[in-house]
KOLBA-206674 format. One record per residue (C-alpha): residue in one letter; x, y, z. Coordinates in pm, 1 decimal. Layout:
- a, X, Y, Z .
...
//
This chain:
- m, 5744.8, -1886.4, 3004.0 .
- a, 5415.1, -1677.5, 2979.4 .
- n, 5470.6, -1288.7, 3025.4 .
- p, 5281.2, -1242.1, 3350.8 .
- s, 5164.6, -903.3, 3274.7 .
- r, 5043.7, -1040.5, 2925.9 .
- q, 4797.7, -1282.5, 3101.5 .
- h, 4687.8, -1025.6, 3333.8 .
- a, 4600.3, -817.8, 3080.0 .
- a, 4423.5, -1074.3, 2875.1 .
- r, 4213.6, -1194.5, 3187.7 .
- l, 4104.3, -803.5, 3274.2 .
- d, 4012.6, -748.5, 2881.4 .
- t, 3623.0, -884.9, 2937.8 .
- r, 3512.4, -657.9, 2573.3 .
- p, 3319.2, -888.3, 2359.7 .
- p, 3501.7, -1045.6, 2051.2 .
- h, 3581.1, -818.5, 1757.2 .
- n, 3283.7, -869.1, 1569.2 .
- y, 2967.1, -932.9, 1808.2 .
- e, 2585.1, -938.8, 1756.6 .
- r, 2283.1, -925.8, 1979.2 .
- q, 1917.2, -1005.5, 1874.6 .
- v, 1674.5, -697.4, 1924.5 .
- l, 1370.4, -807.2, 1736.8 .
- s, 1287.1, -1189.3, 1716.3 .
- a, 1044.3, -1365.9, 1444.8 .
- q, 748.7, -1333.6, 1679.2 .
- d, 865.8, -910.5, 1737.0 .
- i, 872.8, -864.1, 1391.8 .
- r, 490.9, -1035.2, 1320.6 .
- r, 357.8, -824.5, 1565.6 .
- a, 528.3, -481.2, 1471.1 .
- i, 384.9, -567.5, 1091.8 .
- s, 49.4, -613.5, 1241.5 .
- r, 39.5, -296.5, 1415.7 .
- i, 167.3, -73.1, 1126.8 .
- a, -120.7, -258.0, 906.8 .
- h, -368.3, -158.8, 1163.0 .
- e, -201.0, 215.3, 1142.8 .
- v, -204.1, 259.0, 774.2 .
- l, -575.9, 126.3, 784.5 .
- e, -663.1, 388.6, 1048.3 .
- r, -494.0, 661.7, 879.3 .
- n, -600.5, 592.2, 533.1 .
- h, -964.8, 527.7, 639.4 .
- g, -936.5, 137.8, 444.2 .
- t, -752.8, 45.5, 147.6 .
- d, -905.5, 255.8, -104.7 .
- g, -652.6, 425.4, -318.5 .
- l, -378.7, 256.4, -147.0 .
- l, -55.3, 121.9, -290.6 .
- l, 249.3, -20.6, -85.8 .
- t, 576.2, 4.9, -243.6 .
- g, 881.5, -165.8, -106.1 .
- i, 1258.0, -60.5, -172.4 .
- r, 1455.9, -284.5, -280.2 .
- t, 1587.9, -544.0, -153.2 .
- r, 1426.6, -580.8, 229.4 .
- g, 1158.4, -360.6, 181.8 .
- f, 998.7, -541.5, -62.5 .
- p, 913.3, -847.8, 125.5 .
- l, 801.1, -647.2, 401.0 .
- a, 540.4, -455.6, 167.8 .
- q, 450.9, -802.2, 66.2 .
- r, 389.5, -916.1, 447.2 .
- l, 206.1, -588.5, 551.5 .
- a, -50.3, -617.7, 220.7 .
- q, -100.9, -992.6, 359.0 .
- r, -174.4, -884.5, 708.0 .
- i, -404.8, -572.7, 559.0 .
- e, -565.8, -822.4, 373.2 .
- e, -672.9, -1063.5, 669.9 .
- f, -800.7, -730.0, 836.5 .
- e, -1017.6, -622.3, 569.3 .
- g, -1081.3, -915.0, 323.9 .
- c, -916.0, -735.9, 10.0 .
- r, -594.5, -745.6, -136.5 .
- v, -379.5, -418.5, -130.2 .
- p, -151.9, -409.0, -445.5 .
- v, 230.2, -414.6, -400.3 .
- g, 512.0, -267.4, -601.4 .
- v, 900.8, -195.8, -562.4 .
- v, 1127.7, 22.1, -644.7 .
- d, 1532.4, 18.1, -703.6 .
- i, 1697.9, 333.7, -622.0 .
- g, 1988.7, 209.3, -744.2 .
- l, 2043.3, 504.2, -1042.3 .
- y, 1896.1, 739.4, -763.1 .
- r, 2157.8, 729.2, -478.8 .
- d, 2371.5, 1038.2, -423.6 .
- d, 2685.7, 816.5, -399.7 .
- v, 2664.9, 670.2, -761.9 .
- a, 2901.2, 871.8, -879.6 .
- f, 3160.0, 708.0, -648.3 .
- h, 3031.6, 377.7, -831.1 .
- a, 3129.9, 288.1, -1182.8 .
- s, 2829.8, 82.1, -1241.6 .
- p, 2550.5, 41.6, -984.8 .
- a, 2362.7, -283.3, -972.5 .
- v, 1968.9, -206.4, -1111.6 .
- q, 1739.4, -391.6, -1072.5 .
- p, 1388.6, -295.3, -1239.8 .
- t, 1114.9, -60.0, -1027.2 .
- e, 793.2, -267.1, -1103.4 .
- m, 444.8, -115.1, -1019.2 .
- p, 131.6, -278.6, -1066.1 .
- e, -65.4, 6.3, -1126.6 .
- t, -14.0, 404.9, -1196.9 .
- i, 77.9, 584.7, -854.7 .
- d, -101.7, 912.5, -948.0 .
- g, -371.5, 1008.9, -686.1 .
- k, -293.7, 735.1, -484.3 .
- n, -166.6, 709.4, -140.2 .
- v, 152.1, 514.6, -172.6 .
- v, 278.2, 364.5, 131.8 .
- l, 693.6, 350.5, 106.2 .
- v, 835.2, 46.9, 311.6 .
- d, 1175.3, -12.3, 398.7 .
- d, 1387.5, -231.7, 675.9 .
- v, 1598.3, 29.2, 828.3 .
- l, 1573.4, 408.0, 860.0 .
- f, 1927.4, 564.2, 893.7 .
- t, 2038.3, 860.4, 749.8 .
- g, 1765.6, 915.3, 537.1 .
- r, 1933.9, 903.9, 229.9 .
- s, 1778.0, 568.8, 63.4 .
- i, 1437.2, 706.7, 137.5 .
- r, 1559.3, 1019.8, -42.1 .
- a, 1647.3, 849.6, -363.3 .
- a, 1317.9, 627.5, -352.7 .
- l, 1137.0, 945.3, -318.6 .
- d, 1288.4, 1094.7, -661.2 .
- a, 1253.2, 745.2, -813.3 .
- l, 882.3, 796.0, -716.0 .
- t, 845.7, 1125.9, -873.4 .
- d, 963.8, 1036.0, -1195.2 .
- l, 699.9, 732.1, -1202.0 .
- g, 395.5, 962.8, -1143.6 .
- r, 216.0, 1230.0, -873.8 .
- p, 85.6, 1059.7, -613.4 .
- q, -176.1, 1200.8, -360.5 .
- t, 38.9, 1137.2, -50.2 .
- v, 331.5, 937.3, 25.0 .
- q, 406.3, 778.8, 351.5 .
- l, 682.4, 591.7, 538.0 .
- g, 674.8, 278.3, 702.1 .
- v, 1011.0, 119.2, 852.0 .
- l, 1083.2, -184.3, 1040.9 .
- v, 1334.3, -29.2, 1268.0 .
- d, 1436.1, 372.0, 1302.2 .
- r, 1793.1, 355.1, 1430.5 .
- g, 1823.2, 718.4, 1433.7 .
- h, 2141.4, 929.3, 1317.9 .
- r, 1942.4, 1120.4, 1035.4 .
- e, 2147.1, 1393.9, 777.7 .
- l, 1829.7, 1482.0, 620.4 .
- p, 1494.7, 1591.0, 750.3 .
- i, 1289.0, 1259.0, 663.4 .
- r, 1067.9, 1096.5, 967.6 .
- p, 873.4, 806.1, 898.3 .
- d, 486.9, 766.0, 976.4 .
- y, 486.2, 414.4, 1081.3 .
- v, 794.9, 225.7, 1274.1 .
- g, 829.7, -124.7, 1373.3 .
- k, 1090.7, -19.0, 1677.3 .
- n, 1280.4, 232.6, 1719.4 .
- i, 1665.0, 122.0, 1821.0 .
- p, 1903.3, 393.7, 1927.1 .
- t, 2244.1, 284.3, 1788.2 .
- a, 2586.5, 405.5, 1825.5 .
- l, 2713.4, 515.9, 1503.5 .
- q, 2987.7, 195.8, 1511.3 .
- e, 2713.7, -7.8, 1510.2 .
- e, 2532.9, -186.0, 1231.6 .
- i, 2121.7, -312.5, 1230.8 .
- q, 2102.9, -610.8, 1018.8 .
- v, 1717.5, -722.7, 919.3 .
- r, 1722.1, -1096.7, 849.0 .
- l, 1392.3, -1225.0, 658.5 .
- a, 1314.7, -1552.0, 595.6 .
- e, 1233.8, -1488.1, 228.4 .
- i, 1619.9, -1394.1, 167.0 .
- d, 1797.7, -1497.3, 473.4 .
- g, 1604.0, -1821.1, 557.8 .
- r, 1536.0, -1665.1, 911.2 .
- d, 1355.1, -1343.1, 1023.7 .
- e, 1535.8, -1148.2, 1363.4 .
- v, 1680.1, -815.6, 1346.3 .
- v, 2025.2, -784.2, 1543.6 .
- i, 2266.4, -501.3, 1628.8 .
- v, 2621.7, -600.1, 1517.0 .
- s, 2896.9, -428.8, 1663.7 .
- n, 3277.7, -376.0, 1573.3 .
- r, 3506.0, -303.5, 1870.5 .
- d, 3767.1, -204.2, 1596.8 .
- r, 3556.2, 95.4, 1485.8 .
- q, 3482.4, 218.7, 1841.8 .
//
């Protein structure tokens, strides 16, 4: 026979399952955010002269490519796009025996360029710090600007973005997942909550 108190507790527990997610940006929202950032980049840099977009692996790169495509649609000229890998520059590299490293590829020198560093999510700021270190090893740009699709807060370093698709306040136990068609087969941003970590 079932324990009545247990049945009552089960009925009262209306919390979501241990791992659940909710969508905060749709594919259309992502398109609009990229279009808005493209306009802001063009306005701040007075066009495309000397502009170089650089995506942080993994999802920052396709976002940089999409941003370049939107800028081309607005201005009629293609902006060069590079990709930077931060595997060797992370401050937790000592805790990993052999970090997975992929090549950093730039279409041209970054010296004297206005580099827009692109990433999917800005969180503690440590990935951005690593990317800045990587760029420093490549040359001396005139400016480095930061564009992110999502800023979720909880910064540990004094880093702030110049361009933001969406500010999404989160709890520390939550995770932001950016899914892109080029990698994940669909476009969306979700918040994943783990009840066990609360």
